[in-house]
C-alpha positions in Angstrom: 113.8 76.6 104.2 110.1 77.2 104.0 107.9 76.7 101.0 106.8 80.3 100.9 110.3 81.5 101.0 111.2 79.1 98.2 108.4 80.4 96.0 109.5 83.9 96.6 113.1 83.0 95.8 112.1 81.4 92.5 109.9 84.3 91.4 111.5 87.4 93.0 115.1 88.3 92.5 116.6 89.1 95.8 119.7 90.5 97.5 120.9 93.6 99.1 122.1 94.0 102.6 120.1 97.2 103.0 116.9 95.3 102.7 118.0 92.4 104.8 119.3 94.5 107.6 115.8 95.0 109.0 115.5 91.4 110.2 116.6 87.9 109.9 115.6 86.1 106.8 112.5 83.8 106.9 114.6 80.6 106.6 116.6 81.3 109.7 113.6 82.5 111.6 111.6 79.4 110.8 114.4 77.2 112.0 114.4 79.0 115.3 110.6 79.5 115.6 107.9 81.6 114.0 108.9 85.2 113.5 106.8 88.3 113.1 104.1 87.6 110.5 105.0 84.0 110.1 103.4 80.8 111.3 99.9 80.1 112.5 100.2 82.4 115.5 102.5 84.9 113.8 100.7 88.1 112.8 102.2 91.6 112.9 102.0 94.6 110.6 104.5 96.2 108.4 105.3 99.7 109.6 103.8 102.3 107.3 103.9 106.1 107.2 101.0 107.6 105.3 101.7 110.3 102.7 99.8 113.5 102.6 96.5 113.5 100.7 97.5 116.1 98.1 100.8 114.6 96.9 99.3 111.1 96.8 96.3 112.3 94.8 98.5 114.2 92.4 100.7 111.1 91.9 97.7 109.0 91.3 96.4 111.4 88.7 99.9 111.5 87.2 99.6 107.8 86.3 96.9 108.9 83.8 99.6 110.6 81.7 100.0 107.7 79.2 96.3 108.1 78.4 96.8 111.8 77.8 95.1 112.0 74.3 92.0 110.1 75.6 92.0 112.3 78.7 91.9 115.4 76.5 89.0 113.9 74.6 87.2 113.2 77.9 87.6 116.9 78.8 86.4 118.1 75.4 83.3 115.8 75.6 82.7 117.0 79.1 82.9 120.7 78.2 80.5 120.2 75.4 78.0 118.2 77.5 78.2 120.6 80.4 77.8 123.6 78.0 74.6 122.2 76.5 73.3 121.3 80.0 74.0 124.8 81.2 72.2 126.5 78.3 69.1 124.4 78.8 67.6 126.3 81.8 68.2 129.7 80.2 66.2 128.6 77.1 63.6 126.9 79.2 63.2 130.2 81.1 62.3 131.8 77.8 59.4 129.4 77.5 58.2 130.5 80.9 58.4 134.2 79.8 56.3 133.3 76.7 53.6 131.7 78.9 53.7 134.5 81.5 53.6 137.2 78.7 50.7 135.4 77.1 48.7 135.5 80.3 49.2 139.2 80.6 48.4 139.8 77.0 45.0 138.2 77.4 44.2 140.8 80.1 45.0 143.7 77.8 42.3 145.0 75.4 43.2 144.3 71.8 42.9 147.9 70.8 45.4 149.1 73.5 49.2 149.1 73.3 51.6 147.8 75.9 52.6 151.3 76.9 49.0 152.3 77.4 48.4 149.3 79.6 51.4 150.2 81.7 50.2 153.7 82.1 46.8 152.5 83.1 48.3 150.3 85.8 50.3 153.1 87.2 47.3 155.4 87.2 45.5 152.8 89.4 48.5 152.6 91.8 49.7 149.1 90.7 53.3 150.1 90.2 54.7 146.6 90.7 52.5 145.1 88.0 53.3 148.1 85.8 57.0 147.5 86.2 56.6 143.8 85.5 54.5 144.5 82.3 57.0 147.1 81.1 59.9 144.7 81.4 58.1 141.9 79.4 58.8 141.0 75.8 56.5 139.2 73.4 53.3 141.0 74.8 50.6 141.1 72.1 47.5 142.7 73.6 44.4 140.4 73.5 46.2 137.3 72.0 47.1 135.1 74.9 49.8 132.4 75.0 51.6 131.6 71.8 51.7 127.8 72.2 53.5 127.3 68.8 56.4 129.4 70.1 56.4 127.6 73.4 56.5 124.3 71.6 59.4 125.3 69.5 61.3 126.3 72.6 60.5 123.1 74.4 61.7 121.0 71.3 64.9 123.0 71.2 65.4 122.3 75.0 64.7 118.6 74.4 67.3 118.4 71.6 69.8 120.2 73.8 69.3 117.8 76.7 69.4 114.7 74.4 72.7 116.0 72.8 74.2 116.6 76.3 73.2 113.0 77.3 74.9 111.5 74.3 78.0 113.5 74.9 78.0 112.5 78.5 77.7 108.8 77.6 80.6 109.1 75.2 82.6 110.8 77.9 81.9 107.9 80.3 82.8 105.3 77.7 86.2 106.9 76.9 86.9 107.6 80.6 86.2 104.0 81.5 88.9 103.0 79.0 91.4 105.5 80.5 90.8 104.3 84.1 91.0 100.6 83.2 94.1 101.0 81.2 95.7 102.9 84.0 94.8 100.2 86.5 96.1 97.5 84.2 99.4 99.3 84.0 99.5 99.7 87.8 98.9 96.0 88.3 101.7 95.3 85.9 104.0 97.7 87.6 103.3 96.1 91.0 103.9 92.6 89.5 107.2 93.8 88.0 108.1 95.6 91.3 107.6 92.4 93.3 110.0 90.6 91.0 112.6 93.2 91.7 112.2 93.3 95.5 114.9 91.7 97.7 114.1 88.6 99.8 114.3 90.7 103.0 111.2 92.6 102.0 109.1 89.4 101.8 110.7 88.2 105.1 109.3 91.0 107.0 105.9 91.4 105.2 103.0 89.0 106.1 101.6 87.4 102.9 98.1 88.6 103.7 99.3 92.2 103.9 101.0 91.8 100.5 98.0 90.2 99.0 95.8 93.0 100.4 97.9 95.7 98.6 98.1 93.8 95.3 94.4 92.9 95.2 92.1 94.9 97.6 93.9 98.2 97.4 94.3 98.2 93.6 90.6 97.2 93.2 89.6 100.0 95.5 91.7 102.5 93.5 89.9 101.3 90.3 86.5 101.7 91.9 87.4 105.1 93.3 88.7 106.4 90.0 85.8 105.0 88.1 83.2 106.5 90.3 84.8 109.8 91.1 86.7 111.0 88.1 83.7 111.3 85.8 81.5 113.0 88.4 84.3 115.2 89.7 85.3 116.4 86.2 81.7 117.0 85.2 80.9 118.7 88.5 83.8 121.1 88.4 83.0 122.1 84.8 79.4 122.4 85.7 80.2 124.8 88.5 82.2 127.0 86.1 79.6 127.0 83.4 76.6 127.5 85.7 78.4 130.3 87.5 79.0 132.1 84.2 75.2 131.8 83.3 74.3 133.0 86.8 76.5 136.1 86.4 75.0 136.7 83.0 71.4 136.6 84.4 72.0 138.6 87.6 75.4 139.5 89.2 73.7 140.3 92.5 72.0 136.8 92.7 75.3 135.2 91.6 77.1 137.0 94.4 74.6 135.7 96.9 74.9 132.1 95.6 78.7 132.4 95.8 78.6 133.0 99.5 77.8 129.3 100.0 81.1 128.2 98.3 83.6 129.3 101.0 81.2 128.0 103.7 81.0 124.7 102.0 84.7 124.5 101.6 85.4 125.2 105.2 82.9 122.6 106.3 84.2 120.0 103.8 87.8 120.6 104.8 87.1 120.2 108.5 85.3 116.9 107.9 87.9 115.6 105.5 90.7 116.4 107.9 89.1 114.2 110.5 88.2 111.3 108.2 91.4 111.0 106.2 93.4 109.4 109.1 90.5 107.0 109.7 90.5 105.8 106.1 94.3 105.2 106.3 93.6 103.1 109.5 90.8 101.3 107.8 93.0 99.9 105.0 95.8 99.1 107.3 93.5 97.2 109.6 92.1 95.4 106.4 95.7 94.3 105.6 96.2 93.1 109.1 93.0 91.1 109.1 93.9 89.6 105.8 97.2 88.6 107.1 95.7 87.0 110.2 93.1 85.1 108.1 95.7 83.9 105.6 97.9 82.6 108.4 95.1 80.9 110.2 93.8 79.2 107.0 97.2 78.1 105.7 98.1 76.7 109.2 94.6 75.3 109.9 95.8 71.8 110.6 98.5 73.0 113.0 96.0 75.2 114.8 93.7 72.3 115.2 96.4 70.0 116.4 97.5 72.3 119.2 93.9 73.3 120.1 94.5 77.0 119.4 91.3 77.5 117.5 89.9 79.5 120.4 92.8 81.8 120.4 92.7 82.2 116.6 89.0 83.1 116.8 89.7 85.5 119.6 92.4 87.3 117.6 90.1 87.3 114.5 87.3 88.9 116.6 89.7 91.5 118.0 91.0 92.4 114.5 87.5 92.4 113.1 86.3 94.7 115.8 89.1 97.1 115.3 88.4 97.1 111.5 84.7 97.7 112.3 85.5 100.6 114.6 87.8 102.4 112.1 85.6 101.7 109.1 82.5 102.9 110.9 84.3 106.1 112.0 85.7 106.7 108.5 82.3 106.2 106.8 80.3 108.1 109.4 82.5 111.1 109.5 82.9 111.4 105.7 79.1 110.8 105.4 78.5 114.0 107.3 79.7 116.0 104.2 76.6 115.4 102.1 74.0 116.4 104.7 76.0 119.5 105.6 76.2 120.5 101.9 72.4 119.9 101.5 71.7 122.2 104.4 73.9 124.9 103.1 72.5 124.6 99.6 68.9 124.8 100.9 69.7 128.0 102.9 71.2 129.4 99.7 68.1 128.4 97.7 65.8 130.2 100.1 67.8 133.4 100.0 67.9 133.4 96.2 64.2 132.7 95.9 63.3 135.6 98.2 65.7 138.1 96.5 64.7 136.9 93.0 61.0 137.4 93.8 61.7 141.0 94.9 63.7 141.6 91.7 60.8 140.3 89.5 58.3 142.5 91.4 60.5 145.5 90.7 60.7 144.6 87.0 64.5 144.2 87.2 64.2 140.5 86.2 61.7 138.5 84.3 60.0 135.5 85.8 61.7 133.2 83.3 65.1 134.6 84.4 64.3 133.9 88.1 63.1 130.4 87.2 66.3 129.8 85.2 68.4 131.2 88.1 66.7 128.9 90.6 67.5 126.0 88.4 71.1 127.2 88.1 71.2 127.5 91.9 70.3 123.8 92.2 72.8 123.0 89.4 75.4 125.0 91.2 75.0 123.4 94.6 74.4 119.9 93.2 77.9 119.4 91.8 79.4 120.8 95.1 77.3 118.3 97.0 78.4 115.6 94.5 82.0 116.5 95.0 81.5 116.4 98.8 79.7 113.0 98.6 82.6 111.6 96.5 85.2 112.7 99.1 84.8 109.5 101.1 85.4 107.4 98.0 88.2 109.6 96.9 89.9 109.5 100.3 89.5 105.8 100.5 91.1 105.4 97.0 94.0 107.8 97.8 94.6 105.8 101.1 94.8 102.6 99.0 97.1 104.4 96.5 99.4 105.4 99.3 99.8 101.8 100.3 100.5 100.7 96.7 102.9 103.6 96.2 104.8 102.4 99.4 105.2 99.0 97.7 106.3 100.6 94.4 108.8 102.9 96.3 110.4 100.1 98.3 114.1 99.6 97.9 114.9 97.2 95.1 117.7 94.7 94.8 120.8 96.1 93.1 120.8 95.8 89.4 122.9 93.2 87.7 126.3 94.4 86.8 127.3 94.5 83.1 128.1 90.8 82.3 131.7 90.1 81.6 132.7 87.7 78.9 133.5 84.2 80.3 133.7 80.8 78.7 130.4 78.7 78.9 132.0 76.1 81.2 129.6 74.1 83.3 131.9 72.2 85.7 130.2 73.4 88.9 133.3 74.4 90.9 132.3 76.7 93.7 134.8 78.7 95.7 134.2 80.9 98.8 137.0 83.4 99.2 137.1 85.2 102.6 133.3 85.6 102.6 131.6 87.8 105.2 127.9 88.4 105.6 125.3 89.6 108.1 121.6 90.3 108.1 121.9 93.0 110.7 124.9 95.3 110.5 126.0 94.9 114.1 125.4 91.2 114.2 127.8 89.4 111.9 126.8 85.9 110.9 129.5 84.7 108.6 133.1 86.1 108.9 136.1 85.3 106.7 134.8 82.0 105.4 136.7 80.2 102.7 136.1 76.8 101.1 136.4 75.1 97.8 133.9 72.6 96.3 135.3 70.8 93.3 133.3 69.5 90.4 131.5 66.3 91.1 132.0 66.7 94.9 129.1 66.2 97.3 129.4 68.8 100.1 127.2 68.2 103.1 126.5 71.1 105.5 125.5 70.2 109.0 125.1 72.0 112.3 122.6 73.1 114.9 119.6 75.3 114.1 120.5 78.9 113.1 124.2 78.0 112.4 123.9 79.5 108.9 123.6 76.4 106.8 120.8 77.7 104.5 122.5 81.1 104.4 125.5 79.6 102.8 123.6 78.2 99.9 121.4 81.3 99.6 124.6 83.3 99.1 125.5 81.0 96.3 122.1 81.7 94.7 122.6 85.5 95.2 119.4 85.8 97.2 121.6 88.1 99.3 124.8 89.9 98.4 128.0 89.7 100.4 129.5 92.2 102.8 133.0 91.1 102.0 134.9 88.6 99.9 133.6 86.8 96.9 132.1 83.6 95.6 133.1 82.2 92.2 131.4 79.6 90.0 133.8 77.9 87.6 136.3 80.8 88.4 133.8 83.5 87.5 132.7 86.0 90.2 128.9 85.4 90.6 128.3 89.2 91.0 129.6 89.6 87.4 126.9 87.2 86.2 123.3 88.2 85.6 121.2 86.5 88.3 119.1 84.7 85.7 122.2 83.2 84.2 123.6 82.2 87.6 120.4 80.6 88.8 119.9 78.9 85.4 122.9 76.7 86.3 121.6 75.8 89.8 119.0 73.2 90.6 117.3 73.3 94.0 115.3 70.8 96.0 113.8 71.9 99.3 112.4 70.2 102.3 109.0 71.9 101.9 107.7 71.2 98.4 106.3 73.9 96.2 103.9 72.8 93.4 101.6 75.1 91.4 98.1 74.2 90.2 98.7 72.3 87.0 99.5 68.9 85.6 102.3 66.7 86.9 103.9 67.1 83.5 103.8 70.9 83.8 105.3 70.9 87.3 108.2 68.7 86.2 108.9 70.9 83.2 108.7 74.1 85.3 112.5 74.7 85.2 112.7 73.8 81.5 109.5 74.7 79.6 111.2 73.8 76.3 111.9 70.2 77.5 110.7 67.4 75.2 108.3 64.7 76.3 111.1 62.2 76.2 113.2 64.3 78.6 110.3 64.8 81.0 109.6 61.1 81.1 113.3 60.3 81.6 113.5 62.6 84.5 110.3 61.1 86.0 111.7 57.6 85.6 115.1 58.6 87.2 113.3 60.0 90.2 110.7 57.2 90.5 107.8 59.6 89.8 106.9 57.2 87.0 106.1 54.5 89.5 103.1 56.3 91.1 102.0 58.4 88.1 100.5 55.4 86.3 98.2 54.7 89.3 96.6 58.1 88.9 93.5 58.4 86.7 95.0 60.8 84.1 98.7 59.8 84.5 101.0 62.7 83.7 98.0 64.9 82.9 96.6 64.6 86.4 96.0 68.2 87.7 97.6 69.0 91.0 95.5 71.3 93.1 96.9 74.5 94.7 98.0 72.7 97.9 99.0 69.4 96.2 96.6 67.6 98.5 95.8 64.9 95.9 99.4 63.7 96.2 101.2 62.4 99.3 104.0 64.3 100.8 106.6 61.9 99.4 105.0 62.0 95.9 105.1 65.8 96.0 108.8 65.6 97.0 109.6 63.3 94.1 108.0 65.7 91.6 110.2 68.5 92.9 113.3 66.2 92.6 112.3 65.4 89.0 112.0 69.1 88.3 115.6 69.6 89.4 116.8 66.5 87.4 115.2 68.0 84.2 117.1 71.3 84.5 120.5 69.5 84.2 122.2 72.0 86.6 125.9 72.5 87.0 125.3 72.9 90.7 122.7 71.0 92.8 121.4 72.2 96.2 119.5 69.8 98.4 117.9 71.1 101.5 116.8 68.1 103.5 115.3 66.9 100.2 114.5 63.3 101.2 112.9 64.0 104.6 109.4 63.6 103.3 109.7 60.3 101.6 109.6 56.8 103.2 112.8 54.8 103.9 112.5 52.6 100.8 111.8 55.5 98.5 114.6 57.5 100.1 117.1 54.7 99.2 115.9 54.8 95.6 116.0 58.6 95.4 119.6 58.6 96.9 120.6 56.2 94.1 119.1 58.5 91.5 120.8 61.5 93.1 124.1 59.7 93.0 123.8 59.5 89.3 122.7 63.1 89.0 125.6 64.3 91.1 128.1 62.9 88.7 130.3 65.7 87.4 128.2 68.2 89.3 128.8 69.9 92.6 126.2 69.2 95.2 125.5 71.1 98.4 123.4 69.0 100.8 121.9 70.5 103.9 121.2 67.6 106.3 119.9 67.1 109.8 119.8 63.3 109.6 123.5 62.6 109.5 123.0 59.0 108.4 122.1 60.3 104.9 125.5 62.0 104.3 128.0 59.4 105.3 129.2 59.1 101.7 129.6 62.8 101.1 133.0 63.8 99.7 133.2 66.8 102.2 131.2 67.5 105.3 131.2 71.0 106.7 130.2 71.5 110.3 128.9 75.0 111.0 128.3 76.8 114.3 127.4 80.5 114.6 128.1 81.1 110.9 131.6 79.6 110.9 133.0 76.3 109.7 134.4 74.7 112.8 135.2 71.3 111.2 135.5 69.8 107.7 136.4 66.4 106.4 134.9 63.1 105.5 132.5 61.2 107.7 135.2 58.8 109.0 137.7 61.6 109.6 135.3 63.7 111.6 134.2 60.8 113.7 137.8 60.0 114.5 138.4 63.6 115.5 135.7 63.2 118.2 134.7 66.9 118.1 131.6 68.8 117.1 130.5 66.4 114.3 131.0 63.3 116.5 128.9 64.9 119.2 126.1 65.6 116.7 126.3 62.1 115.2 126.4 60.3 118.6 123.5 62.4 119.9 121.3 61.2 116.9 122.5 57.7 117.2 121.8 57.6 121.0 118.4 59.1 120.4 117.6 56.4 117.8 118.7 53.7 120.2 116.6 55.2 123.0 113.5 55.2 120.8 114.1 51.6 119.8 114.4 50.6 123.5 111.3 52.5 124.4 
């Protein structure tokens, strides 16, 4: 059984034939060779079907529901900020009217009225100037520009813009809290989901791909929401507010400005449709590249030993090139939106300027109104351009959300049945009653298997690779559920027990050690965090960890790095054995647990295990048959069935499958000594 699989078994509850049917479990695959996505030259991608943009985006926004009150506050602050920003150009246009009226006033004699000046212009044939003068307010013949009035207007505009800026800052601050709380909840949901997924999901998912979804994709969602939500919300409200002001000033010019909206939507839709698939491909290729890198790094020593670095580099270059191609295509195509929007906006600006000038000349509009309208035109097209420019980020974020939602929607292991009352007996009697199991529906692995392991017995399981040895103990752990029959522990059906309660009575030591970054003391106490210092030291002495710990600089406080490279393979194995000792299990599972220690240490560990196995049932998976001669019961498995069972001497005397395995190992050992 692999280290990775072990870690997943310890952290993620697993079971469910529906999940396992899609492929063999990692343990069996590794025994027979690297499977898809496993091993230094594994690779492979999990099949994925992208959702539509609309449903995915709505579902992503739906995750903001717990922050509903703050979201309402964001909208209120946004409306207030946009309202102030929208009023500003209209008031600023009034200042322009004051300046323009003052310039005309200076040209009119002080003893003439505005009506007389208009009549004089018409008499000279200057009808356009007459119309403009007739439409003006604040004309005082002979006075010129009223700078005090202009100053008051400018101060009012400054106050309005300052208030809009403060409200916008508050909106951003509240929105930041909304987004980060949502992302924190999403990360927690993903973590909880992983702990509810069956083992089969991890078997067929490369670790790099999983890490990409949990880290890269969620970070991308956070960045996309942070950068787009505020701008999109503000932009949409700005469009509505500015449109209202434009209609108020001139319905004709507003109609002209609105012509650009459907044109912009058509162009944006066409570009988005082309780029959305490329963003999906971009994040899928990112996951594939992460999986390839993770495998190459974790198996670096093996890659070097077999001189496969060239092939790994070639695969990396191919994956990197594919990621470059789809990323370049996605960014380039989506990047066309903004230039296209600028072009449409500039055309609209030209038309508005020409028509507005004609309306001023006819006296239908004031110069200040046209100036305000031109500003509104820019404010109208700018949010549309902003929305368009955000589409690449939004599409990228929704593409990542789809991948996270696929993880959140994955089939979970069946829930624990309601626990039935049973006496807290910890004898460790395990019974298989007509058990049947298969990973794939049409390929049965175990059929009608029955056996009884009595308390205190050591049951050894032997057989060729892929015979189902590890499967047998995984069924006891409920990493997978049965197709038929049942398994009982101390007479209680394990399916009627919560998984946590069941696994709390089982200690497991694997061939591949799994240690986390922390002190030796913390690693030993991993199975019983409430253990006392005396209990930890007793377990360490019983498993001979105490022998090498004192040679380390910090003793039991020595920090083990992530890979455990500061301990030898045998020392790491001893720590895992001490961990199992400390849990005081009713049932002990040893999967080739002494294969990583030297011969002398193995003898000492076997002595310690003999004491540990007292009054406890032990399942020992062994390939070196010399280590199980003293087992109370030896099961010989082939193709998921028990073909022989008995003691070492009984099976040798029978001269069948066990004898062939034993003699093959013995002859191999003799041949090695002769060589």
